[in-house]
C-alpha positions in Angstrom: 15.0 -17.1 13.5 11.6 -15.8 12.7 10.2 -12.3 12.0 6.5 -13.2 12.6 4.7 -12.7 15.9 1.6 -14.4 17.2 -1.4 -12.5 18.6 -0.4 -13.6 22.2 3.2 -12.7 21.6 2.8 -9.2 20.1 5.7 -6.9 20.8 7.2 -3.8 19.4 9.8 -4.5 16.8 11.9 -1.8 15.3 13.6 -1.6 11.9 17.1 -2.2 13.4 15.9 -5.4 15.0 14.4 -6.5 11.7 17.6 -5.7 9.8 19.6 -7.8 12.3 17.2 -10.7 11.9 17.4 -10.5 8.1 21.2 -10.2 8.1 21.4 -13.3 10.3 19.4 -15.3 7.7 15.8 -15.1 8.8 13.3 -15.6 6.1 10.8 -12.8 5.2 8.2 -15.3 4.2 8.5 -17.7 7.2 5.2 -18.4 8.8 4.1 -18.8 12.4 1.5 -21.3 13.7 -1.3 -19.2 12.2 0.4 -19.0 8.8 1.4 -15.3 9.4 4.5 -13.8 8.0 6.3 -10.7 9.2 4.5 -8.7 6.5 1.0 -10.0 7.5 1.7 -9.3 11.2 3.1 -5.8 10.4 0.1 -4.9 8.2 -2.4 -6.1 10.8 -0.7 -4.0 13.5 -0.5 -0.9 11.3 3.3 -0.8 11.3 3.8 1.2 8.2 7.6 1.6 8.7 8.1 -2.2 8.9 5.7 -2.9 6.0 7.8 -0.5 3.9 11.0 -2.1 5.0 9.8 -5.6 4.2 8.4 -4.6 0.8 11.4 -2.6 -0.4 14.4 -4.5 0.9 17.2 -4.1 -1.7 19.3 -7.1 -0.7 18.1 -10.6 -0.5 14.5 -11.7 -0.6 11.5 -9.3 -0.4 8.3 -10.0 1.4 5.6 -11.4 -0.9 2.6 -9.0 -0.8 0.2 -11.7 -1.9 1.2 -14.4 0.6 -1.8 -15.5 2.7 -2.4 -16.8 6.3 -4.2 -20.0 7.2 -7.5 -18.2 6.6 -6.6 -17.0 3.1 -6.1 -13.4 4.2 -3.4 -11.3 2.5 -1.6 -8.4 4.0 -4.1 -6.2 2.1 -7.0 -7.9 3.9 -5.3 -7.2 7.2 -4.0 -3.7 6.6 -5.2 -1.4 9.4 -4.4 2.0 7.8 -4.7 3.6 4.4 -0.9 4.2 4.4 -0.2 0.5 4.8 -2.8 -0.5 2.1 -1.3 2.0 -0.3 2.2 0.6 0.1 0.8 -2.9 -0.4 -1.0 -1.9 -3.6 2.1 -0.3 -5.0 4.0 -3.4 -4.2 1.6 -5.5 -6.3 -0.9 -6.8 -3.8 -3.9 -8.2 -5.5 -7.0 -6.3 -4.7 -9.3 -8.9 -6.1 -7.8 -11.8 -4.1 -10.5 -13.6 -2.0 -9.9 -15.0 1.5 -11.3 -18.3 2.8 -14.7 -16.6 3.3 -14.8 -15.4 -0.3 -14.2 -11.7 0.6 -11.9 -9.4 -1.3 -9.8 -7.0 0.8 -12.2 -4.1 0.1 -15.2 -6.2 1.2 -13.3 -7.3 4.3 -12.6 -3.7 5.3 -16.2 -2.6 4.7 -17.4 -5.5 6.8 -15.3 -4.4 9.7 -16.0 -0.7 9.3 -12.6 0.3 8.0 -14.2 2.4 5.3 -11.1 4.6 4.8 -9.0 1.6 3.9 -11.8 0.2 1.7 -12.1 3.5 -0.2 -8.4 3.7 -0.7 -8.2 0.2 -2.1 -11.0 1.0 -4.6 -9.6 4.4 -5.6 -5.9 3.6 -5.8 -6.6 0.3 -7.4 -8.5 2.0 -10.2 -5.7 4.6 -10.6 -3.1 1.8 -10.8 -5.3 0.1 -13.4 -5.6 3.4 -15.5 -1.8 3.8 -15.2 -1.4 0.3 -16.7 -3.8 1.1 -19.5 -2.0 4.3 -20.4 1.4 2.6 -20.3 0.2 -0.2 -22.6 -1.4 2.2 -25.0 1.7 4.3 -25.2 4.0 1.3 -25.4 2.0 -0.4 -28.2 1.4 2.8 -30.1 -2.4 2.3 -30.1 -3.1 5.8 -28.6 -4.4 6.9 -32.1 -2.9 10.4 -32.0 -3.8 10.9 -28.4 -0.3 10.1 -27.0 0.0 13.5 -25.2 -3.3 12.8 -23.5 -2.1 9.3 -22.3 1.2 10.7 -21.2 -0.5 13.4 -19.1 -2.9 10.7 -17.7 0.1 8.4 -17.0 1.9 11.2 -15.1 -1.1 12.0 -13.0 -1.7 8.3 -12.2 1.9 7.9 -11.2 1.8 11.0 -9.0 -1.5 9.9 -7.3 -0.5 6.2 -6.9 2.8 7.2 -5.2 0.9 8.8 -2.3 0.6 7.0 1.0 -2.9 8.2 1.7 -6.1 8.7 -0.2 -5.5 10.0 -3.7 -6.3 13.7 -4.1 -7.5 13.1 -7.7 -10.1 10.3 -8.2 -9.9 7.7 -10.9 -13.2 8.9 -12.3 -11.7 12.4 -12.7 -8.7 11.0 -14.5 -11.0 9.0 -16.8 -13.1 12.1 -17.4 -10.0 14.1 -18.3 -8.9 11.4 -20.8 -12.4 11.4 -22.4 -12.5 15.2 -22.8 -9.1 15.2 -24.4 -9.8 12.6 -27.0 
C-alpha cells in the first residue's frame, strides 16, 4: 500500500483513489526507492488537488510538508506551480531548508527558470513572516499604542497569504503601510 510513484511509473491518480488508499491504511509519508512520498511526487507533478488533499486531511495523519527525498529536496523544492508552492508555505513548509546541493527552494526554482514559483516563495514567505510578527506583537502587547495598525496589517497578511497565486499586495507594501501608520 503506497501512495508514492516513481518517475518511470507515473500515472494519474485521482482524489477518490487516494482516499481509498488512505482508508485502507496506506501511510502518507511512506517513501519509494528515491525517498519520495505522495506529497513530493504530487508537488513535482503540479497536482494541486492532491497536494491540497494530502496537506489538509482531517482524519489520520497528514503529509509532512518538510519531509525530503534522497537528495534532500522538500516538496517546496519540487513544486512546479505557484499554486502548489503557496499551499506548501501555508502548511508550514520551510522556505530556508537547503537540499543536498545547499540550495533553498527559491534558489532551486531560480536555477531551473521557474521564476514565478521563486517569486511567490519570496513574497508569500515574507508576508507569512510579517503576519507572525504582527500576531506576536498583538499577543504580547508590545505594539506600543499601534494595535490598530498591527490588526490591519495582520488582516491584510492573512488575506494575501490565503491566496493560491501570487499575492496582489507585496510584503514591502505591507511594511510601508505599517511604517506610515506608526
